[in-house]
N, C-alpha and C positions, 0 to 999 in steps of 0.2 A: 800410688795409683796414677802417676803422670802418664805412664805408657797407655793405660786403658783410656784415659780421657783424650789423649792425642789421637788414638785410633778412632774413638767415637767422634771427635771433631772432624777428622777426615771423612768419615762416613756421612756425617751431617752435610758437609760440603758437597759430596757426591750426590746425596739425596736431593738437595736443593737444585743442583745443576741439572739433574734429570727432570725435576719438576719444571724448571725453566724451559728446558728443551721441548717438553710436551706442550707447554703453554704457548711458546713461539709457534709451534706447528699448528696448534689450534687457531691462532690468530691468522696464520698464513692461509689456512683452509677457508676461513671466513672471508678473507679478502679476495682470494683467487678462485674459490670454488673447490669442489672435491677433486682429488687426483683422477686423471683420465684412465689410469690402469684399473682393470677390473679386479676387484677383491676376490679371494677364494671363497669367502662365505657371504659377507654383506658388503654392499657398496659403501656403507659408512665405516670408516676405519676405527672409530672409537667404540669402546665397550665397557661394561660394568660387570663385575662378577662377585659372587658370594661363595663361601666354602666352609667346610668343617672337616675334621679328621682326627687322627690319633697321633700322639707324640710318644715315640718308643726310644727311651734312653739306650745308647749303645754301650755305655760303661758307667761306673759309679763316678760321682763328683767327689774328688778327694780334696776338700777344702784344707789348705795348709798355710801356716805362717812360716814355713821353712823348717820347723822342728816338730810341732804337733800336727797330727792329721785327723780330720773329722771325715771318715769314710761314709759317704751318704749314698744309699741305694734308693733310686727313685722308681716309683711305680709308672706304669703306662698312663699317660695323661691324654688331654684333649686340646684341640685348637679350633678356633673359629675366626673368621675374618672376611675382609672385602678388599677389592682392588678396582682401580680404574686404569685402562690401558689404551694403547693405540697400535694398530697394525700398520706397519710402514709399507703399505702396498705399492707405493711408488718405487720401492727398492726391491720388489719381488724379482727373483731371477732363478731360472732353471727349476721351478717348482718349490723354491724356498722363500719364505716371507719372514723378515725380522719383525719384532714388536717390542715395545717398551711398556712397563707397567709399574705403577706405584701401589703398594699394598700395605694394609694394616692387618695385624692379627694378634690375638690374645691366646696364650698357652698356659696350661697349669699341670703340674705333676705333684702328686702327694709323695711324701717320704715313706718308704717301705721299711727300711732298717738303717741303723747307724752303728758305727764302731769308732769310738774315740780312743786314739792311740795312747792317751795318758791314763786310761782306766783298765789296762790289761786286755786280754784277748777276748773277753766276753762282749757280745753286742749289747748296746744300750736299748732300753725300752723307749720306743718312739712315743713322745708325750704330746697330747693334744692334736691339733690339725696342722702338723708340720708339713710344709709345702714350699715349692719354688714355682713362681709364676712370673710371666712377663708380657708386656705389650711391645710389639716390634713394628717399626716403620722401615720398609725396604724399597729400594729401587731395583727392578728386575729387568733383565734383557733375555728374550727368547728367540729361538729360530724354529719356525713351523715348517714341517715337510708336508706341504699341502696335498691332501688326499693320498698320501703314500701307502696307506693301508686299505684303500678302497674309497669309493665316493663318499665324501663327508667324514672320513676317518683320518685325522691328522695327528701324527706324533710330533712331539716337540722336546727341545732341550733348553735349559735356562740356567742362568746364574744370577745371584742377587747379593747386594750389600746394604747395610743400614744400621740403625740404632735400636737397641732394645732397652727398655726400662724394666729392670729386674727387681722383684721383691722376694727376699729369702726369709722364711720364718721357720727355723729348724731348732726344735727344743730337744736336747739330748742328755739331760741330767735332771734328776728329780729335784735338785736344789735350784733349778731354774737356769742352769747354764745353757746358752743357746747362741746360734748365729741368727741375728735378726737385723736386717738392714736393707736399704734400697741401693741400687747401683745402676749406672748408665754405661752400657758396654757396646762394643762393635759386634754385629752379627753378620754372618755370611751363609750362603746356601748354594747348592747345586741341585737341579731338579730335572726329572725326565717324566713325561706323561703323554696322554693321548686325549685329543679333543674329538667328541662325537657330535656332528651337526644334526640338530633336530629339525630345523628349518633355516631359512636364510638369515634369521635374526637371533636364534636361540641355540645354544650348544651345552652339552654336558661335558665335563672333563674330570679326569682322575690322574693323579700324579704321585710320585714319591720323591723325597729329597733328603739330602744330608744337610743338617743345620748345626752351626756351632756358635755358641755364645762365648766370646773370648774374655778370659780373666774376670769372671764374675767374682765379686769380693763382698765380704761382710765383716762387720765388727763382732768380736766375741763379747757376750754380755752375760751378766747374772741379773735376771729380771730385765729391766730396761737400762741398767747402768753398764757402761763399757768396762771390760776387764783387760788388763795389760795395756801396753802402749807402743807407739812406734810402728814403722812399716817394715822393719828388717826382720831377720830370723828371730822367732820367739815373741814377736810383737802381737798386737791385738787384732791385726787385719789378716783374714784368711781368704784365699782365693784359689780358683781352678777354672778350667774350661768346662762348659756344659755341652755335651755332644748328643745328638739324637737323630733318628730317622723319623721324618714326618710324612704320613700318608694323608692325602686329601681327596675329597670329591666335591664338585661344585657346579654351579650354573653360571654361564656367561651369556650376557644379553647385549646385542648391538644397540647403539643409541637410536637406530632407525625404528626399533620396536616402540619407542616412546613418541614417535611422530603421529 
């Protein structure tokens, strides 16, 4: 698992660097006052948002140790979360405004069907509340095309990287054979959406994004006891990427609304 943890380490550094950049910007604003450039929505560049949505797996997760495959079909799941961000209005140009955002979200997908390659062609019966869930912390960068779809209607594009804390609880054998483990992995996303201004401080937004959890891994167990050993082919550690389309709707509120 060294590769996964190296990527997670790099993502953590990037996340902390983004947090530091926003903190420095906050301190500068407090020392020097708000930027003189007029913001497209609110004079205060800082905002808070909450959101919820659906998580739609794009393909099965084929957990494998290089020999055996646990083909895992996930159901449509859900996500909820919150974010804090800053519009870099001092860098607005030609109708485009960049912004940075730190976000937290939780997502959960139940397991719909399983096929364990060592047990022949028949699908396994999913046992209990088999699911894959995670909590993710991401640093995101967006470009807003201010009022491009009409007054108060702003489309945007964004990318993000971060760290996800993944819990896998997948039971695929009546004898208790399962993949049950926690893992820390790198997560990245690309997003496109539209922001609808309700007033100078409050906006609704909706977006859709492609999200990938890189090399989620789990130990194979019988009950709680690990089965097999090593990290090479045939060992006890199974891993694969987890890919999904995430659709969200949310509410964004400028800090001015709390004054």
